[in-house]
Structures are given as C-alpha cells and as structure tokens.
C-alpha beads as a LAMMPS data file, in Angstrom:
LAMMPS data file: protein, C-alpha beads

352 atoms
351 bonds

1 atom types
1 bond types

-500.0 500.0 xlo xhi
-500.0 500.0 ylo yhi
-500.0 500.0 zlo zhi

Masses

1 110.0

Atoms # bond

1 1 1 -80.420 -271.096 342.477
2 1 1 -78.762 -271.999 345.765
3 1 1 -78.111 -269.510 348.507
4 1 1 -74.550 -269.124 349.743
5 1 1 -75.216 -271.233 352.834
6 1 1 -76.904 -273.937 350.748
7 1 1 -73.842 -273.928 348.487
8 1 1 -71.591 -274.543 351.478
9 1 1 -73.821 -277.426 352.579
10 1 1 -73.738 -278.961 349.102
11 1 1 -69.946 -278.623 349.015
12 1 1 -69.592 -280.346 352.372
13 1 1 -71.858 -283.149 351.181
14 1 1 -69.726 -283.537 348.060
15 1 1 -66.650 -283.544 350.277
16 1 1 -68.063 -286.367 352.406
17 1 1 -68.954 -288.460 349.388
18 1 1 -66.002 -287.844 347.091
19 1 1 -63.115 -285.964 348.736
20 1 1 -62.496 -287.938 351.909
21 1 1 -63.993 -285.613 354.533
22 1 1 -64.063 -287.646 357.734
23 1 1 -65.544 -285.254 360.300
24 1 1 -67.628 -282.076 360.227
25 1 1 -67.981 -280.705 363.730
26 1 1 -68.384 -277.699 365.986
27 1 1 -70.915 -276.091 368.299
28 1 1 -74.465 -277.099 367.197
29 1 1 -73.054 -278.372 363.882
30 1 1 -74.662 -281.816 364.178
31 1 1 -78.336 -282.714 364.615
32 1 1 -80.829 -281.376 365.362
33 1 1 -79.755 -277.800 364.514
34 1 1 -77.254 -278.383 361.729
35 1 1 -75.377 -275.164 362.402
36 1 1 -76.586 -271.804 363.619
37 1 1 -76.873 -270.713 359.947
38 1 1 -77.936 -274.227 358.758
39 1 1 -74.685 -274.850 356.836
40 1 1 -74.393 -278.442 358.091
41 1 1 -77.968 -279.757 358.084
42 1 1 -78.249 -283.403 357.096
43 1 1 -74.549 -284.133 356.698
44 1 1 -73.682 -287.694 357.662
45 1 1 -70.337 -286.948 359.360
46 1 1 -71.576 -283.874 361.289
47 1 1 -71.390 -283.971 365.081
48 1 1 -71.673 -281.575 367.999
49 1 1 -68.645 -280.464 369.983
50 1 1 -68.569 -278.912 373.443
51 1 1 -68.727 -275.118 373.604
52 1 1 -64.942 -274.853 373.463
53 1 1 -63.259 -273.169 370.496
54 1 1 -59.764 -274.195 371.596
55 1 1 -60.976 -277.764 371.894
56 1 1 -62.419 -277.585 368.387
57 1 1 -59.103 -276.503 366.845
58 1 1 -57.105 -278.983 368.907
59 1 1 -59.431 -281.818 367.956
60 1 1 -59.202 -280.902 364.265
61 1 1 -55.409 -280.993 364.483
62 1 1 -55.539 -284.405 366.164
63 1 1 -57.848 -285.803 363.493
64 1 1 -55.552 -284.456 360.768
65 1 1 -52.447 -285.905 362.463
66 1 1 -54.207 -289.290 362.518
67 1 1 -54.861 -289.179 358.782
68 1 1 -58.366 -287.718 358.763
69 1 1 -59.656 -284.785 356.788
70 1 1 -61.771 -282.653 359.143
71 1 1 -63.929 -279.597 358.577
72 1 1 -64.520 -277.722 361.816
73 1 1 -66.547 -274.634 362.560
74 1 1 -66.145 -271.773 364.976
75 1 1 -69.734 -270.627 365.298
76 1 1 -68.833 -266.937 364.910
77 1 1 -65.387 -265.629 364.022
78 1 1 -65.567 -263.340 367.073
79 1 1 -64.721 -266.398 369.176
80 1 1 -61.729 -267.292 367.035
81 1 1 -59.698 -264.884 369.137
82 1 1 -59.736 -267.586 371.836
83 1 1 -57.733 -269.832 369.524
84 1 1 -54.993 -267.640 368.033
85 1 1 -52.133 -269.597 369.613
86 1 1 -53.475 -272.927 368.324
87 1 1 -54.116 -271.465 364.888
88 1 1 -50.479 -270.386 364.816
89 1 1 -49.357 -273.913 365.723
90 1 1 -51.619 -275.472 363.076
91 1 1 -50.162 -273.111 360.493
92 1 1 -46.542 -273.970 361.191
93 1 1 -46.740 -277.776 361.269
94 1 1 -46.029 -278.498 357.593
95 1 1 -43.214 -275.950 357.604
96 1 1 -41.731 -277.310 360.832
97 1 1 -41.950 -280.861 359.468
98 1 1 -40.276 -279.976 356.148
99 1 1 -43.512 -280.786 354.319
100 1 1 -43.672 -284.336 355.630
101 1 1 -46.782 -283.824 357.758
102 1 1 -49.942 -282.584 356.072
103 1 1 -52.406 -280.481 358.042
104 1 1 -55.597 -280.729 355.919
105 1 1 -57.872 -278.759 358.222
106 1 1 -60.735 -276.655 356.946
107 1 1 -61.915 -274.094 359.480
108 1 1 -65.110 -272.341 358.454
109 1 1 -66.516 -269.430 360.394
110 1 1 -69.026 -266.622 359.703
111 1 1 -67.408 -263.189 359.565
112 1 1 -68.417 -259.550 359.377
113 1 1 -71.464 -257.388 359.942
114 1 1 -74.926 -257.335 358.446
115 1 1 -77.041 -259.311 360.906
116 1 1 -77.156 -256.723 363.708
117 1 1 -75.013 -258.998 365.842
118 1 1 -73.686 -256.175 368.014
119 1 1 -70.391 -256.372 369.915
120 1 1 -69.839 -260.131 369.979
121 1 1 -71.179 -261.279 366.616
122 1 1 -70.054 -258.623 364.121
123 1 1 -66.260 -258.768 363.990
124 1 1 -64.301 -259.226 360.793
125 1 1 -61.447 -261.694 360.991
126 1 1 -59.554 -261.635 357.700
127 1 1 -56.880 -259.144 358.725
128 1 1 -56.052 -261.173 361.825
129 1 1 -56.143 -264.366 359.781
130 1 1 -53.829 -262.983 357.105
131 1 1 -51.062 -262.804 359.755
132 1 1 -51.276 -266.551 360.451
133 1 1 -48.411 -267.823 358.323
134 1 1 -49.082 -271.299 356.956
135 1 1 -52.838 -270.782 356.602
136 1 1 -54.708 -270.119 353.382
137 1 1 -57.607 -267.690 353.803
138 1 1 -60.620 -267.369 351.501
139 1 1 -63.856 -265.381 351.561
140 1 1 -66.517 -265.922 348.877
141 1 1 -69.022 -263.315 347.745
142 1 1 -71.467 -265.601 345.906
143 1 1 -72.762 -269.187 346.133
144 1 1 -70.876 -270.694 343.176
145 1 1 -67.552 -269.389 344.507
146 1 1 -68.459 -270.598 347.995
147 1 1 -68.991 -274.091 346.592
148 1 1 -65.784 -274.074 344.560
149 1 1 -63.597 -272.518 347.240
150 1 1 -64.841 -275.010 349.819
151 1 1 -63.968 -277.953 347.555
152 1 1 -60.486 -276.529 346.960
153 1 1 -60.065 -275.981 350.705
154 1 1 -61.034 -279.589 351.454
155 1 1 -58.406 -281.110 349.140
156 1 1 -55.581 -278.741 350.137
157 1 1 -52.901 -280.304 352.395
158 1 1 -52.537 -277.012 354.280
159 1 1 -54.961 -275.565 356.826
160 1 1 -57.521 -273.372 355.066
161 1 1 -59.839 -270.861 356.723
162 1 1 -63.143 -270.266 354.928
163 1 1 -64.621 -266.982 356.110
164 1 1 -68.320 -266.793 355.304
165 1 1 -69.800 -263.273 355.104
166 1 1 -72.779 -263.338 357.448
167 1 1 -74.726 -260.740 355.476
168 1 1 -74.550 -262.820 352.282
169 1 1 -75.424 -266.254 353.650
170 1 1 -79.006 -265.985 352.345
171 1 1 -77.860 -264.402 349.081
172 1 1 -79.117 -266.365 346.087
173 1 1 -76.681 -266.825 343.244
174 1 1 -77.138 -266.162 339.537
175 1 1 -75.144 -269.217 338.408
176 1 1 -76.063 -272.836 339.017
177 1 1 -73.781 -275.145 340.937
178 1 1 -73.054 -278.120 338.650
179 1 1 -75.813 -280.674 339.257
180 1 1 -78.035 -278.298 341.251
181 1 1 -81.743 -278.275 340.285
182 1 1 -82.784 -275.053 338.576
183 1 1 -85.901 -274.619 340.724
184 1 1 -84.957 -273.064 344.076
185 1 1 -88.089 -274.454 345.718
186 1 1 -87.103 -277.937 344.600
187 1 1 -83.642 -277.494 346.104
188 1 1 -85.165 -276.263 349.371
189 1 1 -87.450 -279.285 349.532
190 1 1 -84.484 -281.589 348.962
191 1 1 -81.903 -280.232 351.420
192 1 1 -83.477 -277.791 353.903
193 1 1 -84.678 -279.310 357.151
194 1 1 -88.253 -278.469 358.165
195 1 1 -88.996 -276.121 361.033
196 1 1 -89.993 -278.072 364.120
197 1 1 -89.558 -281.825 364.554
198 1 1 -86.652 -283.072 362.427
199 1 1 -86.260 -286.468 364.036
200 1 1 -87.339 -288.343 360.903
201 1 1 -86.082 -285.896 358.288
202 1 1 -83.400 -286.984 355.843
203 1 1 -82.005 -284.847 353.023
204 1 1 -82.286 -285.998 349.419
205 1 1 -79.053 -284.757 347.949
206 1 1 -78.946 -283.655 344.308
207 1 1 -76.123 -285.136 342.255
208 1 1 -73.838 -282.099 342.456
209 1 1 -70.555 -282.345 340.614
210 1 1 -66.969 -281.236 340.913
211 1 1 -66.278 -277.508 340.632
212 1 1 -62.999 -276.200 342.034
213 1 1 -62.195 -272.509 342.364
214 1 1 -58.384 -272.335 342.637
215 1 1 -57.108 -270.688 345.800
216 1 1 -55.209 -267.482 345.080
217 1 1 -57.040 -266.522 341.876
218 1 1 -59.192 -263.378 341.774
219 1 1 -62.280 -262.897 339.620
220 1 1 -62.717 -259.839 337.402
221 1 1 -66.460 -259.255 337.752
222 1 1 -66.607 -255.891 335.951
223 1 1 -64.217 -254.350 333.423
224 1 1 -63.449 -250.684 332.953
225 1 1 -60.867 -247.968 332.451
226 1 1 -61.590 -245.228 335.004
227 1 1 -60.290 -247.073 338.064
228 1 1 -59.747 -250.348 339.872
229 1 1 -61.669 -251.440 342.958
230 1 1 -60.483 -254.488 344.908
231 1 1 -62.841 -256.127 347.401
232 1 1 -64.270 -259.433 348.641
233 1 1 -67.042 -260.790 350.852
234 1 1 -69.943 -258.537 351.875
235 1 1 -68.604 -255.374 350.256
236 1 1 -67.974 -256.954 346.848
237 1 1 -71.638 -256.857 345.644
238 1 1 -71.853 -253.267 346.905
239 1 1 -68.793 -252.344 344.823
240 1 1 -70.439 -253.943 341.777
241 1 1 -73.669 -252.009 342.398
242 1 1 -71.756 -248.739 342.806
243 1 1 -69.749 -249.347 339.622
244 1 1 -72.905 -250.208 337.667
245 1 1 -74.682 -247.058 338.878
246 1 1 -71.760 -244.814 337.929
247 1 1 -71.499 -246.435 334.500
248 1 1 -75.200 -245.884 333.833
249 1 1 -75.391 -242.344 335.210
250 1 1 -71.991 -240.859 334.314
251 1 1 -70.297 -243.218 331.882
252 1 1 -67.531 -244.189 334.310
253 1 1 -66.300 -247.768 334.098
254 1 1 -64.268 -249.714 336.634
255 1 1 -62.381 -252.949 336.958
256 1 1 -64.027 -254.656 339.946
257 1 1 -61.788 -257.421 341.305
258 1 1 -63.258 -260.007 343.647
259 1 1 -60.139 -261.139 345.464
260 1 1 -61.808 -264.359 346.762
261 1 1 -58.523 -265.465 348.381
262 1 1 -57.041 -263.166 351.002
263 1 1 -53.970 -265.375 351.202
264 1 1 -52.474 -266.298 348.869
265 1 1 -53.825 -263.325 346.955
266 1 1 -53.773 -262.686 343.228
267 1 1 -51.108 -260.018 342.933
268 1 1 -50.870 -260.438 339.169
269 1 1 -54.552 -259.557 338.744
270 1 1 -54.222 -256.480 340.972
271 1 1 -51.033 -255.413 339.216
272 1 1 -52.469 -255.796 335.719
273 1 1 -55.559 -253.766 336.588
274 1 1 -53.572 -250.960 338.262
275 1 1 -51.280 -250.752 335.226
276 1 1 -54.377 -250.421 333.034
277 1 1 -56.340 -247.834 335.038
278 1 1 -53.738 -246.019 337.167
279 1 1 -56.323 -245.556 339.924
280 1 1 -57.022 -247.843 342.886
281 1 1 -59.615 -248.195 345.652
282 1 1 -59.528 -251.084 348.131
283 1 1 -62.746 -251.782 350.055
284 1 1 -63.457 -254.096 352.982
285 1 1 -65.271 -253.889 356.311
286 1 1 -62.497 -254.869 358.713
287 1 1 -61.293 -252.091 361.010
288 1 1 -58.976 -249.605 359.351
289 1 1 -55.901 -249.887 361.598
290 1 1 -53.554 -252.703 360.468
291 1 1 -56.120 -253.792 357.913
292 1 1 -55.179 -256.319 355.210
293 1 1 -56.170 -253.699 352.629
294 1 1 -53.360 -251.501 353.938
295 1 1 -50.873 -254.231 352.998
296 1 1 -52.220 -254.278 349.445
297 1 1 -52.029 -250.484 349.242
298 1 1 -48.440 -250.494 350.525
299 1 1 -47.399 -253.053 347.939
300 1 1 -49.049 -251.119 345.117
301 1 1 -47.229 -247.968 346.218
302 1 1 -43.915 -249.811 346.549
303 1 1 -44.064 -251.497 343.154
304 1 1 -46.213 -249.160 341.040
305 1 1 -45.828 -245.662 342.461
306 1 1 -44.908 -244.184 339.083
307 1 1 -47.748 -246.014 337.328
308 1 1 -50.427 -244.373 339.473
309 1 1 -52.280 -241.352 338.112
310 1 1 -53.739 -240.312 341.496
311 1 1 -53.216 -241.369 345.075
312 1 1 -54.461 -244.893 345.843
313 1 1 -56.964 -245.119 348.652
314 1 1 -58.785 -247.476 350.979
315 1 1 -62.345 -247.506 352.304
316 1 1 -62.482 -249.635 355.446
317 1 1 -64.439 -250.163 358.655
318 1 1 -64.029 -247.591 361.398
319 1 1 -61.548 -248.393 364.176
320 1 1 -64.122 -249.072 366.895
321 1 1 -64.157 -251.583 369.765
322 1 1 -67.231 -253.185 368.224
323 1 1 -70.385 -252.580 366.241
324 1 1 -73.486 -251.459 368.086
325 1 1 -76.784 -253.326 367.997
326 1 1 -78.641 -250.276 366.712
327 1 1 -78.891 -250.478 362.927
328 1 1 -77.730 -246.870 362.545
329 1 1 -74.526 -247.684 364.421
330 1 1 -73.921 -250.765 362.287
331 1 1 -74.582 -248.926 359.025
332 1 1 -72.188 -246.126 359.975
333 1 1 -69.422 -248.408 361.239
334 1 1 -68.609 -250.189 357.979
335 1 1 -68.694 -249.256 354.267
336 1 1 -72.125 -249.168 352.639
337 1 1 -73.268 -248.505 349.078
338 1 1 -73.395 -244.666 349.355
339 1 1 -69.871 -244.385 350.777
340 1 1 -68.481 -246.821 348.194
341 1 1 -70.169 -244.950 345.365
342 1 1 -68.816 -241.619 346.624
343 1 1 -65.288 -243.038 346.910
344 1 1 -65.431 -244.464 343.378
345 1 1 -66.725 -241.206 341.922
346 1 1 -63.954 -239.287 343.664
347 1 1 -61.394 -241.785 342.360
348 1 1 -62.585 -241.418 338.775
349 1 1 -62.815 -237.608 338.773
350 1 1 -59.640 -236.604 340.610
351 1 1 -57.364 -234.824 338.099
352 1 1 -54.230 -236.756 337.208

Bonds

1 1 1 2
2 1 2 3
3 1 3 4
4 1 4 5
5 1 5 6
6 1 6 7
7 1 7 8
8 1 8 9
9 1 9 10
10 1 10 11
11 1 11 12
12 1 12 13
13 1 13 14
14 1 14 15
15 1 15 16
16 1 16 17
17 1 17 18
18 1 18 19
19 1 19 20
20 1 20 21
21 1 21 22
22 1 22 23
23 1 23 24
24 1 24 25
25 1 25 26
26 1 26 27
27 1 27 28
28 1 28 29
29 1 29 30
30 1 30 31
31 1 31 32
32 1 32 33
33 1 33 34
34 1 34 35
35 1 35 36
36 1 36 37
37 1 37 38
38 1 38 39
39 1 39 40
40 1 40 41
41 1 41 42
42 1 42 43
43 1 43 44
44 1 44 45
45 1 45 46
46 1 46 47
47 1 47 48
48 1 48 49
49 1 49 50
50 1 50 51
51 1 51 52
52 1 52 53
53 1 53 54
54 1 54 55
55 1 55 56
56 1 56 57
57 1 57 58
58 1 58 59
59 1 59 60
60 1 60 61
61 1 61 62
62 1 62 63
63 1 63 64
64 1 64 65
65 1 65 66
66 1 66 67
67 1 67 68
68 1 68 69
69 1 69 70
70 1 70 71
71 1 71 72
72 1 72 73
73 1 73 74
74 1 74 75
75 1 75 76
76 1 76 77
77 1 77 78
78 1 78 79
79 1 79 80
80 1 80 81
81 1 81 82
82 1 82 83
83 1 83 84
84 1 84 85
85 1 85 86
86 1 86 87
87 1 87 88
88 1 88 89
89 1 89 90
90 1 90 91
91 1 91 92
92 1 92 93
93 1 93 94
94 1 94 95
95 1 95 96
96 1 96 97
97 1 97 98
98 1 98 99
99 1 99 100
100 1 100 101
101 1 101 102
102 1 102 103
103 1 103 104
104 1 104 105
105 1 105 106
106 1 106 107
107 1 107 108
108 1 108 109
109 1 109 110
110 1 110 111
111 1 111 112
112 1 112 113
113 1 113 114
114 1 114 115
115 1 115 116
116 1 116 117
117 1 117 118
118 1 118 119
119 1 119 120
120 1 120 121
121 1 121 122
122 1 122 123
123 1 123 124
124 1 124 125
125 1 125 126
126 1 126 127
127 1 127 128
128 1 128 129
129 1 129 130
130 1 130 131
131 1 131 132
132 1 132 133
133 1 133 134
134 1 134 135
135 1 135 136
136 1 136 137
137 1 137 138
138 1 138 139
139 1 139 140
140 1 140 141
141 1 141 142
142 1 142 143
143 1 143 144
144 1 144 145
145 1 145 146
146 1 146 147
147 1 147 148
148 1 148 149
149 1 149 150
150 1 150 151
151 1 151 152
152 1 152 153
153 1 153 154
154 1 154 155
155 1 155 156
156 1 156 157
157 1 157 158
158 1 158 159
159 1 159 160
160 1 160 161
161 1 161 162
162 1 162 163
163 1 163 164
164 1 164 165
165 1 165 166
166 1 166 167
167 1 167 168
168 1 168 169
169 1 169 170
170 1 170 171
171 1 171 172
172 1 172 173
173 1 173 174
174 1 174 175
175 1 175 176
176 1 176 177
177 1 177 178
178 1 178 179
179 1 179 180
180 1 180 181
181 1 181 182
182 1 182 183
183 1 183 184
184 1 184 185
185 1 185 186
186 1 186 187
187 1 187 188
188 1 188 189
189 1 189 190
190 1 190 191
191 1 191 192
192 1 192 193
193 1 193 194
194 1 194 195
195 1 195 196
196 1 196 197
197 1 197 198
198 1 198 199
199 1 199 200
200 1 200 201
201 1 201 202
202 1 202 203
203 1 203 204
204 1 204 205
205 1 205 206
206 1 206 207
207 1 207 208
208 1 208 209
209 1 209 210
210 1 210 211
211 1 211 212
212 1 212 213
213 1 213 214
214 1 214 215
215 1 215 216
216 1 216 217
217 1 217 218
218 1 218 219
219 1 219 220
220 1 220 221
221 1 221 222
222 1 222 223
223 1 223 224
224 1 224 225
225 1 225 226
226 1 226 227
227 1 227 228
228 1 228 229
229 1 229 230
230 1 230 231
231 1 231 232
232 1 232 233
233 1 233 234
234 1 234 235
235 1 235 236
236 1 236 237
237 1 237 238
238 1 238 239
239 1 239 240
240 1 240 241
241 1 241 242
242 1 242 243
243 1 243 244
244 1 244 245
245 1 245 246
246 1 246 247
247 1 247 248
248 1 248 249
249 1 249 250
250 1 250 251
251 1 251 252
252 1 252 253
253 1 253 254
254 1 254 255
255 1 255 256
256 1 256 257
257 1 257 258
258 1 258 259
259 1 259 260
260 1 260 261
261 1 261 262
262 1 262 263
263 1 263 264
264 1 264 265
265 1 265 266
266 1 266 267
267 1 267 268
268 1 268 269
269 1 269 270
270 1 270 271
271 1 271 272
272 1 272 273
273 1 273 274
274 1 274 275
275 1 275 276
276 1 276 277
277 1 277 278
278 1 278 279
279 1 279 280
280 1 280 281
281 1 281 282
282 1 282 283
283 1 283 284
284 1 284 285
285 1 285 286
286 1 286 287
287 1 287 288
288 1 288 289
289 1 289 290
290 1 290 291
291 1 291 292
292 1 292 293
293 1 293 294
294 1 294 295
295 1 295 296
296 1 296 297
297 1 297 298
298 1 298 299
299 1 299 300
300 1 300 301
301 1 301 302
302 1 302 303
303 1 303 304
304 1 304 305
305 1 305 306
306 1 306 307
307 1 307 308
308 1 308 309
309 1 309 310
310 1 310 311
311 1 311 312
312 1 312 313
313 1 313 314
314 1 314 315
315 1 315 316
316 1 316 317
317 1 317 318
318 1 318 319
319 1 319 320
320 1 320 321
321 1 321 322
322 1 322 323
323 1 323 324
324 1 324 325
325 1 325 326
326 1 326 327
327 1 327 328
328 1 328 329
329 1 329 330
330 1 330 331
331 1 331 332
332 1 332 333
333 1 333 334
334 1 334 335
335 1 335 336
336 1 336 337
337 1 337 338
338 1 338 339
339 1 339 340
340 1 340 341
341 1 341 342
342 1 342 343
343 1 343 344
344 1 344 345
345 1 345 346
346 1 346 347
347 1 347 348
348 1 348 349
349 1 349 350
350 1 350 351
351 1 351 352
C-alpha cells in the first residue's frame, strides 16, 4: 500500500502522462531532492525554482495564461503568507474574465503540525485559504483520496490548493490505488529514490490508472446515531479512532464525516447527518479564532437550530502565535486523541 506522499507522486506522474501537466516546480522540487517530503522524485517535468514563493505563484499564473497546466509547490504552507495578494489575483481571474480565461493552477503545500516543526513549519492554512474566493481547497486524510483529489485538481479549470497534512505524509493506506502493486516493498523499489547518489537513478512507474475523487464531496467513514463529527486532514484518523473506542467501550456510535474538500464543501452531507443525529462536533487543528470550522457551526445553527438536540461545538487548535518545538507544547496546542475522545463522549451524553 502506498503512503500518502507516494500517492501524490503517483498522481503527479499520471498527470504528466495523461492529463496534460506541463510543469511541476518549486523549491527543491526537481532533482536531486525531489521535494523536501519526496513528493516529486523522478517526475519528468519537475524543476527547481528560486527560493521565492511570490515568484512561484506568479510563474504558475504565467504558465497557465500561456496554455500550460502547472503544478507548483510552496515548500511549507507557513510561507504561503508571503503570497496572499497573488493568490487573491489568481482566484479572481476566471470571474473577472467572465469565464473566458481558465486558471488551471494546482498549488500543493504541506500544512499543519505533527513533525515538530516549531514556529515556522507548523501552521495550518485552510482557514486562510477558505477566504480566497475563486480557489478550490482540498485536504486528504489518506493515500487513495490524495491520489484522487490530486487528479481532480489537475483537470479543474480553476486554481486548486491541495493541502497535504504533514503528519500523515508517511501514513500507509488500506486501499490500493488502481494499478499500484500490492507489495509495499515492490512499490518502494520502483518509485523511491535511493539515499545517497541519485545521479543514475530512474523511477520505474507502475501502470496506475484513473481515479478521480470529486471536489466538494465528503466521505462518510463511520456511521452512527449518537452524534456527528466533521473533520479532515490530520485530525480525521484521530476522530475515527475516538469513535471506534467509544463504540467498543460504551456502545456509542457516530457519523464521522471526512470533509476532504474545504471549499466547495459538502453541505448536503453535513446537513443530512445533523438531521439524523441532532448532535455536532467539528474538529480541526487550525487556530480557533476565525477558524473555518466556525463558519460550518454558524451555518448549522442558522439553518438547523431547531433540529439540534444539544449545543453544537468545535474542537480546534489554540489561538497561539505558533507551535513550540518541544513535543509537549505541540501536543497541547492542537487536538489530540484524548481531547477528541472526551469531546465526543460529552457530545453523546449531554441530556437533550
């Protein structure tokens, strides 16, 4: 089974071969490194840019204007803040041109905590990104979704931001990508560059096949009746673990929705689950002030106030200037399994 980062690499290879990707570029994206997390090793259109995030976004826009289909990378989302004005411009071009000018940019960038990246490599970006009108924003929680979301992002005529949860990049999936070899060691031998001298190394790509995950469609990964939990990215597997533990130990069952797309988001899936359970918890690791989860909570309250059995709630990252290098600081800055489990148990047991 592929890891999440291997799935991204396979998707980019498929995009080069079959979907018209013309350029894959960013800081250390090309040889010899192939990306700081190895997402771009061995790709034939991958090249290295200067250390200039604004230049990366501007270049991607230029390639798209000229008819290309670029995939660019900001090495860590923390440095996307340098580019907010250009991201806004990229997002408004199709709208400003009455749909006559496509802007098929894919911007991928690692997001969130989990690697002890401290102040400058642990930010979450989805709440900021959700305010960029004209952009589509996705964040996978498993390798198969990462593959399918990336393919859908590549073929979309709008700019799409693919946020990759840093903590899950080495997560191995439990479903095969179509055409992927079943033996993980075989896949590693085929597509992972060796440590050391790579000057003569060439990947041997498996014959992966088309698999599109539609943008804007959530995945119901657990079903239940005692509450609804909505999440994505790093916190999604933790929500699944918490729900499974509470089912086994106390008989509580939960709908666990993997949003997958932050924008557009699957309101119909959220709505249907809230109408079924009457109880809602939204979990993500972005900071709690002006968090995207607060928008979802506001909409649920606006449209389904009288359908709720108890108050809806959010469990989010603490509103801190950054996350400390010390593991204790990181663990206590963003939701972890114990806090998610406690929030779910409270949600299920609060009297209606």
